[in-house]
C-alpha positions in Angstrom: 95.3 92.6 84.3 92.9 92.3 81.5 95.0 93.9 78.7 98.6 93.5 79.7 100.7 90.9 78.0 104.2 90.0 79.1 106.0 91.1 82.2 107.5 94.5 82.6 111.1 95.0 83.9 109.8 97.9 85.9 107.6 97.6 89.0 103.9 97.6 88.3 101.8 100.6 89.1 98.3 100.1 90.6 95.4 102.6 91.2 92.7 102.5 93.9 90.5 105.0 95.7 88.0 105.4 98.5 88.8 102.3 100.6 87.5 103.9 103.8 89.0 101.2 105.9 87.4 101.2 109.4 84.5 103.4 108.3 81.4 101.9 109.8 79.0 104.4 108.2 80.2 103.7 104.7 78.1 100.5 105.0 75.0 102.7 105.3 75.6 104.7 102.1 72.9 104.3 99.5 72.5 104.9 95.8 69.9 107.2 94.3 67.3 104.4 94.5 68.0 104.0 98.2 69.8 100.7 97.8 72.8 100.0 100.0 76.1 100.2 98.1 78.6 98.4 100.3 76.2 97.4 103.0 74.5 95.0 100.5 77.9 93.3 100.0 79.4 93.3 103.5 77.8 92.4 106.8 80.4 94.4 108.8 83.2 96.8 108.4 85.6 94.0 109.4 84.4 91.9 106.6 84.7 94.8 104.1 88.2 95.6 105.3 89.4 92.0 105.1 87.9 91.6 101.6 89.8 94.7 100.4 93.1 93.6 102.0 92.7 90.2 100.2 91.9 91.8 96.9 94.8 94.3 97.2 97.3 91.7 98.1 96.0 89.3 95.3 97.4 91.7 92.6 100.0 93.9 94.2 103.6 92.6 94.7 106.0 94.0 97.3 108.0 96.0 94.8 105.0 97.5 93.0 103.8 101.1 93.5 100.2 101.7 94.5 98.6 105.2 94.1 95.7 105.5 96.5 93.6 108.4 95.2 92.3 109.4 98.6 89.9 108.6 101.5 92.1 105.9 103.0 90.7 105.2 106.4 88.6 106.2 109.4 88.9 105.5 113.1 91.3 102.6 113.6 91.4 101.7 109.9 95.1 102.8 109.7 96.0 99.4 111.3 95.2 97.8 107.9 98.0 99.7 106.2 100.8 97.5 107.5 99.2 94.5 105.9 99.2 95.9 102.4 101.8 95.0 99.8 103.6 97.5 97.6 105.1 101.0 98.0 102.1 103.2 98.7 101.7 106.7 97.4 98.7 108.9 98.4 96.8 111.5 96.5 95.0 113.3 99.3 91.2 112.9 99.5 88.7 115.1 101.2 88.7 112.8 104.3 92.5 112.6 104.6 94.8 114.8 106.7 98.2 115.3 105.0 99.8 115.7 108.5 98.3 112.5 109.8 101.3 110.5 111.1 99.7 107.2 110.1 99.5 108.3 106.5 103.0 109.9 106.5 104.4 106.7 108.0 102.8 104.3 105.5 102.8 106.3 102.3 106.2 107.1 100.7 104.7 110.2 99.1 101.6 112.3 100.0 100.6 114.8 97.3 97.5 116.6 96.0 97.8 115.3 92.5 100.1 113.3 90.3 100.6 113.8 86.5 101.7 110.8 84.5 102.5 112.3 81.0 103.8 108.9 79.9 100.3 107.5 80.4 98.5 110.7 79.5 96.9 110.8 82.9 96.3 113.2 85.8 95.6 111.4 89.1 93.3 113.3 91.5 90.9 112.5 94.2 88.0 114.7 93.0 87.4 114.9 89.2 89.0 118.1 87.8 87.3 120.7 85.7 87.5 119.7 82.0 89.6 122.7 81.2 92.4 121.2 83.4 92.8 118.5 80.8 94.0 120.9 78.2 97.5 121.1 79.7 99.6 118.0 78.9 97.3 115.1 79.5 94.0 113.7 78.1 92.6 111.7 81.0 91.6 112.3 84.6 91.8 109.2 86.8 90.0 110.0 90.0 88.0 108.6 92.9 85.5 110.4 95.3 82.3 109.6 93.4 82.1 106.0 94.7 79.5 104.2 92.6 78.9 107.2 90.3 80.7 108.3 87.2 81.4 111.5 85.2 79.5 111.5 81.9 82.7 112.2 79.9 85.0 109.6 78.3 88.1 111.5 79.6 87.3 110.5 83.2 87.8 107.2 84.9 86.7 106.5 88.5 88.9 104.1 90.5 86.7 104.1 93.6 86.6 100.6 95.0 83.0 100.2 94.2 83.9 100.7 90.5 86.8 98.3 90.4 85.5 95.3 92.3 87.4 96.4 95.4 90.7 95.5 93.7 93.5 97.9 92.6 93.7 98.3 88.8 96.8 98.3 86.8 97.7 101.7 85.3 98.4 100.2 81.8 94.9 98.5 81.8 93.3 101.9 82.6 95.4 103.5 79.9 94.2 101.0 77.3 90.6 101.4 78.4 90.9 105.2 78.1 92.5 105.0 74.6 89.8 102.6 73.4 87.2 105.3 74.1 88.6 107.6 71.4 
């Protein structure tokens, strides 16, 4: 909500990726220096999950749309989905099964990618090849890389590690992307 001024008549659109609700092992992931990424912030998967639910619901309203860019949950993490505000849409991640009934039940749409020409964005889980950005949009908003980034100003990573575990507003991302050029 850094850049927006005023209130839109339309529902807000939020972006987030790689929540990995219920994923015990994500707390063991390390960066290139061997430092824990999430494990240094959270003592347990329950603490991590609760923090992300709180952060999600602190910005998302019931009528808003939330595009989750993949890797939603593991094990019993699907139980979290009923507690989240907003109308959820899923861009499938490499750990998601498009036929998973928990995902189908909680996400109004489940797709492989979403093009928003009005925001000049292609939403994907994995960053696309740069040539894919020649066809109608300038920016690739993605997840998958967790704490890492693509070294190209046309890419923006919305993995929770990059966005303080809080969904980001699509208009804020658009303004960040435009400011790079």
